[in-house]
Backbone bond lengths (Angstrom), bond angles and torsions (degrees), N, CA, C in turn:
res aa  C-N    CA-C-N  psi(-1)  N-CA   C-N-CA  omega(-1)  CA-C   N-CA-C  phi
1 M - - - 1.439 - - 1.532 110.04 -
2 R 1.334 116.00 -38.82 1.466 118.90 179.44 1.535 111.15 -61.67
3 F 1.304 116.04 -35.44 1.461 120.71 -179.78 1.525 111.01 -62.49
4 K 1.351 116.66 -44.84 1.468 120.99 178.96 1.528 111.43 -64.94
5 T 1.324 117.39 -38.78 1.455 121.55 179.09 1.516 109.40 -65.56
6 G 1.329 117.37 -41.67 1.465 121.28 178.44 1.510 112.01 -62.05
7 I 1.336 115.87 -40.57 1.464 119.63 178.10 1.513 110.57 -65.11
8 A 1.309 117.28 -41.86 1.480 121.49 -179.99 1.519 109.57 -62.41
9 I 1.321 117.75 -43.57 1.468 120.66 179.73 1.538 110.16 -64.83
10 A 1.308 116.75 -43.25 1.464 120.19 179.16 1.522 110.70 -62.90
11 A 1.321 117.32 -41.57 1.462 120.99 178.51 1.520 111.69 -62.14
12 C 1.326 116.94 -41.97 1.465 121.18 178.00 1.519 110.81 -64.35
13 A 1.314 116.69 -42.35 1.465 120.96 -179.84 1.532 110.15 -64.07
14 L 1.339 115.83 -43.91 1.448 119.33 179.04 1.529 111.50 -62.97
15 S 1.325 117.31 -41.19 1.458 121.66 177.70 1.517 111.05 -60.91
16 A 1.326 116.80 -42.75 1.465 120.64 179.62 1.522 110.79 -63.11
17 V 1.317 117.22 -41.94 1.467 121.53 178.96 1.522 110.18 -64.13
18 L 1.313 117.46 -45.24 1.455 120.64 179.86 1.519 112.50 -63.85
19 L 1.309 116.29 -41.52 1.472 119.72 -179.90 1.522 111.95 -66.69
20 T 1.323 117.67 -42.89 1.461 119.41 179.04 1.503 111.25 -76.96
21 G 1.334 117.17 -27.23 1.467 120.80 178.88 1.514 111.52 -65.12
22 T 1.312 119.11 -39.33 1.466 120.32 -179.76 1.506 111.64 -69.99
23 A 1.315 117.77 -30.14 1.464 119.98 176.73 1.512 110.41 -66.88
24 G 1.332 117.09 -27.06 1.456 120.77 179.01 1.518 113.13 -66.38
25 F 1.325 118.16 -19.58 1.443 121.57 -179.89 1.528 112.07 -80.35
26 A 1.308 117.97 -17.46 1.472 120.94 179.49 1.528 108.87 -73.48
27 E 1.327 115.35 138.66 1.448 120.51 179.88 1.522 109.42 -138.40
28 T 1.317 114.74 154.89 1.449 120.92 168.45 1.516 106.26 -107.88
29 L 1.314 116.50 117.85 1.448 122.34 -176.75 1.524 109.99 -104.91
30 N 1.297 116.95 144.32 1.451 122.33 172.17 1.518 108.76 -83.22
31 V 1.308 116.89 137.73 1.471 121.07 177.19 1.522 108.52 -121.58
32 K 1.344 114.78 150.19 1.473 118.22 -179.93 1.515 110.27 -156.77
33 A 1.307 114.56 159.37 1.459 122.13 173.96 1.519 108.31 -158.79
34 S 1.325 115.21 146.19 1.484 121.44 172.30 1.507 106.16 -105.19
35 L 1.328 117.08 123.80 1.459 122.31 -177.65 1.530 109.39 -95.43
36 A 1.341 114.61 131.06 1.463 119.80 -179.97 1.530 109.08 -149.65
37 A 1.332 115.10 155.12 1.459 121.31 178.53 1.530 110.52 -68.63
38 S 1.308 116.48 -31.55 1.477 120.66 -179.18 1.522 111.80 -67.93
39 A 1.339 118.68 -18.45 1.462 122.39 179.57 1.530 112.61 -86.07
40 E 1.354 116.79 -13.39 1.458 120.00 177.52 1.529 110.13 -65.74
41 V 1.321 116.75 154.91 1.463 121.17 177.93 1.512 108.13 -123.77
42 P 1.360 118.30 105.14 1.459 125.93 -0.96 1.529 111.55 -78.11
43 P 1.357 116.42 159.74 1.462 120.83 178.90 1.524 111.01 -64.36
44 N 1.330 116.30 157.57 1.459 120.42 174.63 1.528 108.74 -130.88
45 T 1.307 117.42 178.95 1.468 121.14 -173.15 1.526 113.37 -99.87
46 S 1.296 119.04 14.46 1.453 121.59 -178.47 1.529 110.15 -61.31
47 A 1.339 114.49 147.01 1.461 119.97 174.92 1.534 110.87 -89.36
48 G 1.334 116.18 2.74 1.446 120.55 -177.84 1.528 112.72 -64.93
49 T 1.332 114.69 146.33 1.461 121.55 176.74 1.529 108.39 -141.98
50 G 1.318 115.73 166.88 1.438 118.87 177.63 1.523 111.80 -172.03
51 T 1.301 114.45 173.80 1.463 120.05 176.14 1.534 108.72 -140.62
52 L 1.312 114.98 148.85 1.451 122.91 171.14 1.518 106.39 -118.64
53 S 1.298 116.66 131.55 1.459 121.37 173.50 1.522 108.40 -137.90
54 G 1.311 115.57 151.58 1.451 117.66 -179.85 1.516 111.19 177.13
55 T 1.344 113.59 -166.30 1.457 120.87 178.26 1.525 109.68 -134.77
56 Y 1.328 114.41 152.30 1.445 121.28 175.71 1.517 108.48 -131.05
57 D 1.347 115.70 123.53 1.469 121.56 179.36 1.525 107.48 -95.54
58 T 1.337 116.14 117.23 1.465 120.23 -175.36 1.520 112.59 -71.47
59 A 1.338 118.11 -21.65 1.478 120.24 179.54 1.519 111.11 -79.64
60 T 1.318 117.55 -45.47 1.461 121.35 -176.77 1.526 112.66 -93.03
61 K 1.338 116.14 -14.27 1.465 123.82 -176.48 1.527 111.81 64.08
62 I 1.343 116.49 27.60 1.466 120.61 179.44 1.530 109.48 -92.87
63 L 1.330 114.41 125.74 1.449 123.13 175.58 1.531 107.57 -105.80
64 T 1.307 116.37 123.82 1.466 122.22 176.50 1.525 106.07 -117.68
65 Y 1.331 116.44 131.44 1.469 118.98 -172.50 1.532 112.02 -143.31
66 T 1.334 113.68 157.94 1.452 123.73 172.31 1.527 107.45 -135.49
67 V 1.341 115.28 129.10 1.456 120.89 178.11 1.523 107.15 -118.31
68 T 1.324 115.21 124.74 1.474 119.75 173.60 1.513 107.61 -115.65
69 Y 1.326 115.77 144.45 1.451 119.03 179.74 1.533 109.56 -151.41
70 S 1.342 114.48 163.35 1.460 121.30 176.52 1.526 108.47 -158.01
71 G 1.341 114.71 164.79 1.464 120.87 174.07 1.513 116.40 76.19
72 L 1.325 118.65 14.36 1.463 119.53 178.67 1.518 110.37 -69.35
73 T 1.318 116.55 161.87 1.463 120.84 -179.11 1.515 113.27 -72.34
74 G 1.311 116.57 -11.73 1.454 122.71 179.03 1.515 109.16 -177.59
75 P 1.336 116.77 -173.20 1.455 119.45 179.50 1.526 111.78 -62.22
76 A 1.319 115.13 147.15 1.480 120.64 175.90 1.531 107.70 -65.81
77 S 1.337 115.36 133.96 1.460 119.61 178.21 1.524 112.14 -104.98
78 M 1.331 117.31 -24.30 1.461 123.84 177.39 1.522 108.22 -154.92
79 A 1.311 115.31 155.88 1.473 121.41 173.25 1.517 107.00 -154.36
80 H 1.336 115.64 139.61 1.450 118.36 -179.21 1.533 112.17 -168.35
81 F 1.349 112.92 167.69 1.460 122.92 174.09 1.524 108.82 -92.90
82 H 1.320 116.80 138.37 1.462 123.41 177.16 1.522 109.63 -120.48
83 G 1.305 116.03 156.03 1.461 119.74 173.09 1.505 110.61 172.43
84 P 1.287 118.55 169.48 1.462 125.20 -8.72 1.531 110.81 -84.53
85 A 1.322 115.59 137.25 1.464 121.38 176.62 1.517 109.32 -164.19
86 S 1.314 114.50 140.03 1.457 119.82 173.91 1.511 108.19 -83.81
87 A 1.323 117.02 171.17 1.467 121.82 177.58 1.520 108.50 -55.82
88 G 1.342 116.41 138.75 1.456 121.31 179.48 1.512 114.00 88.87
89 K 1.322 117.09 -3.19 1.470 121.54 179.02 1.527 108.61 -122.06
90 N 1.325 116.64 151.98 1.452 122.13 176.31 1.529 110.25 -101.38
91 A 1.310 116.08 155.18 1.458 122.17 177.97 1.524 108.92 -147.81
92 P 1.325 116.83 163.59 1.482 119.69 178.49 1.522 111.76 -69.61
93 V 1.318 114.36 162.76 1.475 120.51 175.97 1.521 108.57 -66.16
94 E 1.319 116.21 130.91 1.466 121.68 175.23 1.521 110.39 -100.69
95 I 1.327 115.19 -41.56 1.470 120.69 -176.22 1.508 109.72 -137.58
96 P 1.342 117.49 104.43 1.465 119.13 177.42 1.516 110.56 -76.19
97 F 1.313 116.29 153.04 1.461 119.61 174.39 1.520 107.41 -103.86
98 K 1.318 115.60 129.69 1.467 120.71 178.52 1.519 107.99 -117.33
99 G 1.302 115.80 133.66 1.451 120.05 -179.65 1.517 110.72 130.04
100 D 1.320 114.84 -164.24 1.452 122.17 -177.91 1.541 109.66 -66.83
101 L 1.311 117.11 128.01 1.457 121.37 -178.90 1.517 113.02 -98.68
102 A 1.329 117.41 7.37 1.477 119.24 177.15 1.531 108.55 -68.37
103 S 1.327 115.08 146.24 1.459 119.91 178.37 1.535 109.86 -72.41
104 P 1.319 118.34 132.08 1.450 128.81 3.83 1.527 112.80 -87.10
105 I 1.323 115.84 145.42 1.467 122.33 173.15 1.529 106.47 -92.97
106 T 1.330 116.66 126.67 1.462 119.48 179.82 1.528 109.15 -127.00
107 G 1.321 114.96 152.00 1.450 118.32 179.21 1.505 112.93 -170.60
108 T 1.312 114.19 167.20 1.461 124.12 175.09 1.522 107.01 -138.77
109 V 1.325 115.46 133.13 1.458 120.31 -179.03 1.520 109.04 -143.70
110 T 1.331 115.98 144.15 1.459 120.96 173.65 1.520 108.05 -94.29
111 L 1.313 116.13 122.02 1.467 121.22 -176.66 1.523 112.36 -83.69
112 T 1.309 115.43 150.24 1.462 120.85 171.36 1.539 107.47 -76.67
113 E 1.323 116.48 171.67 1.477 120.49 176.73 1.534 110.61 -56.46
114 E 1.334 115.67 -46.47 1.473 120.12 -178.34 1.538 111.43 -65.17
115 Q 1.328 116.85 -43.63 1.472 119.50 179.02 1.524 110.81 -63.56
116 A 1.337 117.56 -38.69 1.467 121.38 178.82 1.530 109.51 -63.84
117 K 1.331 116.52 -43.59 1.468 120.21 179.31 1.534 110.13 -61.65
118 N 1.338 116.69 -45.29 1.455 120.30 179.19 1.529 111.47 -59.31
119 L 1.317 116.44 -44.03 1.464 120.97 179.78 1.524 110.15 -60.95
120 L 1.329 117.40 -50.78 1.453 121.21 -177.29 1.524 113.06 -67.49
121 D 1.333 116.74 -25.88 1.458 121.15 178.04 1.538 112.25 -85.62
122 G 1.341 119.09 1.47 1.462 121.04 -177.84 1.509 113.70 73.72
123 E 1.334 116.94 24.18 1.466 122.09 -175.26 1.543 111.53 -108.19
124 T 1.331 116.90 22.30 1.469 121.24 178.55 1.535 108.54 -120.80
125 Y 1.332 115.85 137.96 1.456 118.57 174.53 1.526 109.22 -133.44
126 F 1.329 115.03 160.41 1.467 122.73 179.00 1.505 106.84 -118.45
127 N 1.339 115.99 136.89 1.470 117.52 173.32 1.511 111.68 -141.12
128 I 1.335 112.65 160.67 1.471 122.43 -178.65 1.524 106.76 -122.71
129 H 1.319 116.38 132.79 1.463 122.97 179.31 1.529 109.80 -106.94
130 T 1.333 115.34 153.84 1.461 122.54 172.79 1.536 107.63 -135.17
131 A 1.335 115.97 172.28 1.469 119.68 177.94 1.521 110.62 -62.45
132 A 1.320 118.39 -37.58 1.465 122.00 -179.31 1.532 111.98 -74.34
133 N 1.314 117.34 -24.53 1.470 121.70 -179.38 1.527 108.29 -130.95
134 K 1.327 113.56 77.27 1.466 120.23 -174.42 1.531 112.83 -63.76
135 G 1.327 117.37 -29.61 1.458 121.25 179.15 1.515 113.53 -81.04
136 G 1.326 116.67 -8.97 1.460 122.67 -179.34 1.500 110.32 131.50
137 E 1.321 115.99 132.63 1.465 120.24 -179.33 1.513 112.04 -98.33
138 V 1.327 117.47 -43.15 1.463 121.70 176.34 1.512 109.52 -133.90
139 R 1.307 115.94 148.09 1.459 121.78 -175.72 1.524 109.33 -145.30
140 G 1.341 114.92 148.05 1.452 120.35 175.09 1.502 111.97 -145.38
141 Q 1.316 115.75 131.43 1.471 122.09 176.07 1.528 108.18 -76.92
142 I 1.321 117.06 130.59 1.458 121.06 -175.49 1.537 109.80 -89.00
143 S 1.329 114.70 133.63 1.452 119.37 174.00 1.525 109.07 -122.42
144 A 1.307 114.54 146.90 1.478 120.97 -179.96 1.516 108.28 -114.29
145 A 1.345 115.15 138.37 1.468 119.63 179.47 1.515 109.12 -137.38
146 K 1.319 115.35 147.74 1.460 121.52 178.14 1.525 109.52 -74.57
């Protein structure tokens, strides 16, 4: 009987270690990007600049972000995340932003597996469009750091 009790205790202990061990793999990462007209593809001559900062939770896949910008040629007409693409390459919209586009733009989104992979691989960028720069006025490649 003692042998069975010992096995049960060991099994419970192992389960507890495994359950808490997987939680240890979850991280909250800081994300950032510098937005510039020179990063657009093709580049443009806008004096606009901006920054994206935020956090990404690897367990929940929730991305929370704030984008501030200034100096655009006019009001922002669209803003969104694109991927997968490295710097110097274009990609389709992955996550559109809906709502007020005045600076600062803030949001929270739950990423799909593919979007999360693109973000962590440095293959996601954010850009802001205006009437004068319909293809995008400022763009920034997003990087994640521990």
